[in-house]
N, C-alpha and C positions, 0 to 999 in steps of 0.2 A: 458746601462740601467739606467733610472732615479731613484734617491733615494727619499724616502719620504721628506727629507729635501729640495730637489730641488723644489718639487711641493709646499711645504709650503712657500718657499722663493718667488716663482712666485706670490703667492697670497699676501704676506706681502709687497712686494716692489713696489707697484703700485703708481698711481697718480690719483687724483680726476677727471681730465679732459680726462681720457683715453677713447678710443672708444671701446676697447675690454673688456669683463667682467673680464678676467684673469688679466688685467693690472690695475684694480681698487685696491686701498689699503685696502685689507680685514684685519679685526682683527681676528687673529687665536689664539686659545687656546687649550691646551691638555685637554681631558676629562679623559682619561685613556691611558695606553700604546697602541700605534698604532691607537688611535681614537681621532680625532680633530674636533672642530667646527670652521667654518669660517663665519664671518658676515660682510656685508657692508650695510649701511642704505639705499642705493638705490636699493638693491636687495630684492625682496619680499620673500626671503626664507633664512633660515639658512642652510649652507652647511655643511654636515658631511662628513669627509674623514676617511674611515676605510682601513688600510693597512694590507694586508696579503701577504704571500710569493709570490713576483713577481707581485702582483696586487694591485690596489686601487679601492675601491667601493665608488663612490660619491652618497650621499643620500640627498634628499630634502624632509623634512616632509610636508605632506599635512595638518596637524593639524586636522586629522579626526580619531577618535577612533571608531572601529566597533564592539568590543567585546560585548558591552551591548545593541547593536541595536537589533530590532526584526529581525526574519528570512527574512521577506518580505523586510525590509529596506536593510539588508545585500545583499540580492539577487539583488536588483536594483543597489546598489553601485558596487558590484563585476562584474555584467554584464557590466556596463558602463566602468569600469577600464579594463576589458578584451578586450573590443572593442577598447579602446584607445591603449592597448598594441599592437594591430595589426596595428594601424595607425602610432604610433610614432617610429622613427628609433633610434637604438642604446641603448634604455633604456627600463625599465620595471617597472610596479607598483608592489610593494610587501607589505606584512603585516609583521610587526615586533613588538617586545615588548609584555608585558603582556596583553595590551588592544587591540592587533591587530591593531596598528596604521598603516595608509597608508603612504607609502614612495614611491618616485620616485627614481629609482636607475640606475646608469650607472657603469659598470665594465670595467676598463681599464688595459691593459697589460703594466706594467712598462718597459718591455724590449724594446718596440717599441714606447713608448709615447713621443711625442714632445709637445712643448708649444702650437702650433697651434691646435693640436688634443685635448689638454686639454681645450683650450678655446672653441672649437666646442662642447665639452661635456657639458661645463657650459651653453652655449647658448641653447643647446638642452634641458637641465634640465629646464631652464627658460620657454621655449616654451611649454614643456610637462606639467609643473606645471600649467601654465595659461590655457592650454587646459582642464586639469582635473577640475580646479576650475570652468570653464565655464560649462563643461559637467555635473557637480554635483550640479550646482547652489549654489556655496559656496562664491560668490563674496563678500557679506556683511561680513561674518565671517572672510574671508581672509583679507579684508581691515582693520577690527578691530584688527586682530592679528598683521598686519604690523605696525599700529599706536602704539599699545602697545609695540612693540619691539623698535621703535624709542624713545618712552617715557622712557623705561627702560635704553636705552643708555644715554639719557640726565641725568637721576637720577644718573647713575653710574659715569658720569663725574662730577656732582655736589658733590658727596661724595668724589671725589678725589681732590676737591678744584678748579674746573673750574670756571672762572669768567663769568659774563653775556656776555661779548664780545666773550669769547671762545665758549660758547654755541651757540651764534648767528652765529658764523663762522661755527660751526659743522652743524647746521640746514640748512644754506644757501649753503655752499660749498659741504659738504659731502652728505647731504640728498637731496639737490637740491630744497628746499622750497623757494618760493618767500619771500623777506625780510619782507614784511608787515605781512605775515602769520606766519613767524618764530617769529617775535616780539610779536604777539598776543599770540602764544602758550607759549612762555617763560614767559610772564606776568601772564598767568593763572597758570603755574607751580610754579612760585615764590610766587604768592599770596597764593596759596594752602599751600606751605611750611610755610609761615608766620602764617597762620591760625592754622596749626598743632602745631607750637611752642607755640602760645598763649594758645591753649587748654591744652598743657602739663604743 
């Protein structure tokens, strides 16, 4: 039987040139006991891992709150997600949280879980998430959310003292951006920070 620490180590101990999702070097942090968030800048989702007795639930948030939507809009979304539930293997769309946020979930039995099956589940999550984004016409908001997540990672590294070369390496190696595009983005970020300092 695999332990939660084994799964978290699979995610943490990767390399940037890996072919399999599980072999990428994910940044993993604990949110509360038995609940973790894992992120890699090339993955268009934050992975949540919730451990219960003998099981792990993998969750990928779709970034869609449904609580405040009209009944007609809810009906359209729930209909699309239920149809997708019938098409995607191994996983299901669920509602969670106070705002009925949409998540894609995979439940795995730790007793029989191996690294290959874990990787297959991560690949299935990615495919299922992209299918839902397309089915619900969320491409633009999904792309914005991904860009905001990469920017947040850059700012976090800046606060920890990362140099321009460190940030450039992060954007080109980990995120996979072309060097010219990464340099332009960094220039915009650093100029924005200088403007903020002058204003203060």
